[in-house]
N, C-alpha and C positions, 0 to 999 in steps of 0.2 A: 537523404535526396534534397535538392534545393530547387526551389521555383525561382526562375529569374523570368518573374513575369516579362479557136484550136479546132473545121469542125474535128472531131475526135481524133486525136493522135492515136488513141486506141481504145476499143471497145470490147470489154469483155463479159463474160456472162459466167456466173456461178450458179449452180442450181442444186438446191437442196433435196432431199427424198420427196417425190411427189406424196401429197397427202390431201384428204378431203378439205383440211383447213389449211391449205398452202395460202400465203398472201405473197405479194410482189413488192419490192422495193427496187427504185430507180435511184442509185445513189450518185450524186455528182462528187467528184473527189476533186479538189483543188490543191495542187503541188506547186512548188516555187519553179522547179523545172523538171520537165518528163525524163531528165538523164538520171536523176536520183531513184536508183532502183532500190535503196533502202525504204524510202516511203511505200514505194509499190507494194514491195513485199511485206510491210507491214499492213497494208490494207487488205491484201489477200490472207494473210495469216488471220488477221481479225475476221474475215468473213467465213473462212474455213472454220474458225472455232466458234462462231456463234452458230454456224449451221449444224456443229454438233451437239449443241444445247438445244436447237431449237429447228428438227428438220422440216417444218413448215415453211421455213424461211427461202426465197428465191431471190436473188440479187443480182442486177444489172448494173455494171458501172460504167460511168463516162468520165474519163480522165482529162483535164486541162491543167496546163500551167498558168500560173499567174505572172511569172517574172517579179513578183513582189511590187508590182506597178498597178497604176490604176487602168492603162489601157488594156494589159493582159487579162486582168481581173473581169473587166466589164465585157470582153470578147466572151470569156468562158462563162460567165452569168447567161448572156444572151443564148449561148449554145445549152445551156441548162434548161433555160425556159422552153426553147424548141423541142428539147428531148422530153420534156414533162417529167422532170426529175421530183422525186418525192423528199428526199433528204440529202443534206450536203455536208461533207466532212472536209475539215479545212476552212479557210487558207492557214498557213504558219506564220505569215508575218503580219504585224499591224497595218502597214500600208493596204495590204490587198483586205484585211478584215475591214477598213474604213470603208469600203464599197461593197463588199459581199455581204455584210451583216444587214444594212438597209434594204439592199436589193432583194435578199432572201426574206426578210420580214415583210415586204410589200408581196412576194409572191406565196407566204405563208407557208415557206419550206420549214421542215426542222433542220437547224444547222447546227453542227458541233466543230467549233473551231478547235485546232489542233496546236495551238501556241497563241499569238497575238496577245500576249501579256502584257504589251505597252499600250493596247486598245482597251477602252472601258466602254463595255455595251450599255446602252442608254436603258432606264430603268421603265420606260413607257410600255404598257401592255402589248403594244405591236410586236415587241421583241420578245414574247415569251415563250418563243419557241427556239433561242439561241442558248447552246450550253457552252461553258467555256471550259474545256478539259485542263486547261493551264490556269492555275491562279494568277492574279495579276502580279505583273514584275515588281511592282512596289513593295509587295510583300517579301519576297525575296532581298531586296536592299535593306528593309527594317530588320530581318533576320541576320544579315551581316552585321548591321550596327549593334544588334544584341548580343553577337559572338564578341565583338570588341568589348563591348559593356562588362561582360561577364569575365572575360579571361585575361585581358591585357592590362589592366590596372592603371587605364588611363590612356592607353595607347588608341590611336585611330586607324580607321579602314581608307585605304587609297582605292578609288574605282579607275581601272585601267581599261578602257574598252574602244574599239573601232569608231571612228566618226561616223561610219554609216550603221551602226548598231542601234538598235531600238533602244537599248539602256540609256541612251543620250536622252531621249525625251522622258523617260522616266525619271532619271535623275533631276533632269528641270523641275518636274511636277513635285519632287521631294527637297527642293532648295532649303526649306526649313528646317529639314532635319540632317540633311547631308551638304555641307556648305561647299559651294563651287570650288573652293580651294583644294579640295580633296578630289576634283573629278580631273581625270589625265585621258584624252582623247589621242588617238593614234593612227597612222595608217602604216603601210609597210616601210616606208621609208624613214619614219620617225620614231618606230618602236623603241629602238635601242636609246636614242635621246632620252624619250620619255622615261624608260626605266631608271636611267641615271639619276634623272631627278627624283623619282621615287624613293631609290635607293639613298639618296643624300639628305632625305627628310626622317630625323631619327624617330619621330614620334609614330611614323607608320610601321604598325607591326603585323598588319593585315593587307596583302594585295589582293582585291576583289577584281577578277579578270573576265572578259570575253575575248573571243579571238575571231580573226577574218576567216570567211569562209576557205580561202585559200591555204590557211595556216591550221596545223594541228596543236592539240592540247600539249602534247609533249613537247614539240616546239618551243611554244611559249614558255613553258615550265622551264626548259633547258636555258632560255635566256633570264627569266625573272628570278630564279631559284636564290636563296640566301638563306645561311643557318638562322639570321635574326628576323626572318618574315615568315609567316605563313601564307600560303597561296589558294586563295578561295575560288573555284570556278563557278561563275554565275550560271552558266549552262552546262554543267559538268554533273555527272552523276558518277561518285566515285565506284560504287558497286559494279556498274556498268564499264568503267575505265578498267578497272582491276582485271575483271572478267575478260575483256578484249587483250590487255597487256600485263600478264600476271607478274611479270618480274620488273615492272615500272616502278621507279622510285626516284627520290629527288633530295637534295640537301635540305629543302624546306619541308614542314608539315604540309600536307596538301588537305584542303577541307572542300567539302560541297554541303549544300543546302537541299536535301532531296527526300522524296517520299519513302516510307517505310514500305518494305516488300517482304512477302512470303510467299511460298509454293502456293501455283493456283491451278487446278484442274483445268485441261485444256487450253493451257496458254503458251503461246508462241512467244518465247522472249526476243524482242529487239535488241539492238546492242547499241542504240544512241537514245538520247531523251527525246529529240525531235520523231524519232520513228516510233518510240514507245507511246508518245501522245498520239502520234496517228494511229496507231494500233486501238487505243483506249477509245479516240474520237470514232472512229470506223464501227467498233463494236457497240458503243452506245448508242450511234446513227440507226444501226439495225435494230435494237433492242426497242429504241423509241417509236417505230413503226408497227411494232405487235400491237395487237388490240389489248386492252388492259395492261399498256406496258409498265415496267417497274423501271425503266431506264436510269431514274435518278436513285435508285438504292444504293446504299453503300456497298462497295465491294472493292476487293483488291484487282488491280489493272496491271498491265505490263509496266507503267510508270510507277507503281506503288498504290498506297491506299487511296481511295476516292471516297469522298465526302462531299456534299454539298451545301453551301449556302445560298439559298435560293437556286440559280442554275449555274452558279459559279464555284468551281472547285475550292475547296476549303484548303488552306496552306497549312496542312498537317505535316510539316517538315521533321526530318531528323537531321541532326547535324553529324555527319560523317567525316572521319579524319583517317587517312594513312600517315603515319608518322614517317618522319625523314628516314627511319632505318629500313622502310618498306614494309610489305606484308599486306595482310587484307584491310579493308576498311572497317573500321570500328565505331560504334554509334556512341557519341559522347552523351547526348541529350536530345529532346524533343521541343518542337514548338506547336503552339496552339493557339487560334483566335479566342479570345475573350472579349465580347462585346466588340467595342471598336480598337482593341489593343491586340498585340502579338506578345505572347508571353513564352519564354524559354524555362525549361526544366532541364538541369543537369542531373543525368541519370548515373554518373560515374562518382563513387567516394574517393575522396585523394588517394587512399591506399590502392584503388585497383585501376586508377587513370592509367591509360596506356601511353599517354604523351606527357613527358616532362614540361609542361608549359613554362614554369619560372624560367627555364633555360632560355627559353625563346623569346619571353614576351615581358614579364616582371616579375616582381616578388609574390604576385597573386597567383593562385593555383585553383584549379576547379574545386568546386566545394568550401573553398576557406572564407568566403564572404557570405553575409547573412541577408542582404536585402534583395527584394524581390526584384526581378530584370524585366521590364515589360516596356514596349513602345507602341 
């Protein structure tokens, strides 16, 4: 092993079993659109599972959409104040978080964001009830750089993301680590041309990508796949993807940087990363309202292993790969924060590595180089 270092569009009530020690939670839920049934289901699954663990829990939910904009978010927050919510779950997008977090802090609500990785919560004491169930997006980009540093023998990562994506601002914040020459922004009309430019750059060995809301991951992969590059989905969990599409394969190796998972009692598994974050944010918010709460204890959620650095989730990622030949997602290594750096540990000895990286990237193979890899 080597270390490389709205009022309410809908109002729902879920009641646990009556008990002398029952406590009530009025849960404000912020979603981008009320039409997203996967997020609503994640919320209900989490409340159900939380009530199995704690029959004293009584939850009323107030659900609003933000539209991922200031107007929608502020309308929702004002409604939450009138409904006297005690905790808030969401939002999932950074623009909504920029408004919900300060507002909620002034209201002294417990808030568990279900995304918002491009938004950095201030460290002032007034924000001490804000939890981030997704780690900062910057850690995912640093992890991608570590993957290239470990496996490509001098190759680089090209970042192909929509103009409207939160990844745009995150890339800008890491200009010193990821030069702007490796940023490629697109919309539906320009993606094909952008990919032509990326494929024409020989030093690009990994394409890190995000997709527009109207586009599926499989559609992007079908356009971007080449035997000479690996595809890294910035918002993809390959374990969830393969579970949803068991026979999915590509001419490229597919990579994701996701959290480790293990079976968990009373856990209803969502099928997307965002819905998994919403599940975990909801169950954390419910637990945070319990007297003598242990909401910040380490545990395994729907999105994987959860531990905390203060009130932000630690980036305890794994590097998952589905080889070009197809099959299940395989774990190649793990990431961990060490002080202000991110360290990658390759857990696959060369003889056991399921991916022949040398045929894809360079003469460098996993486990053959000796220096620690850190960013």
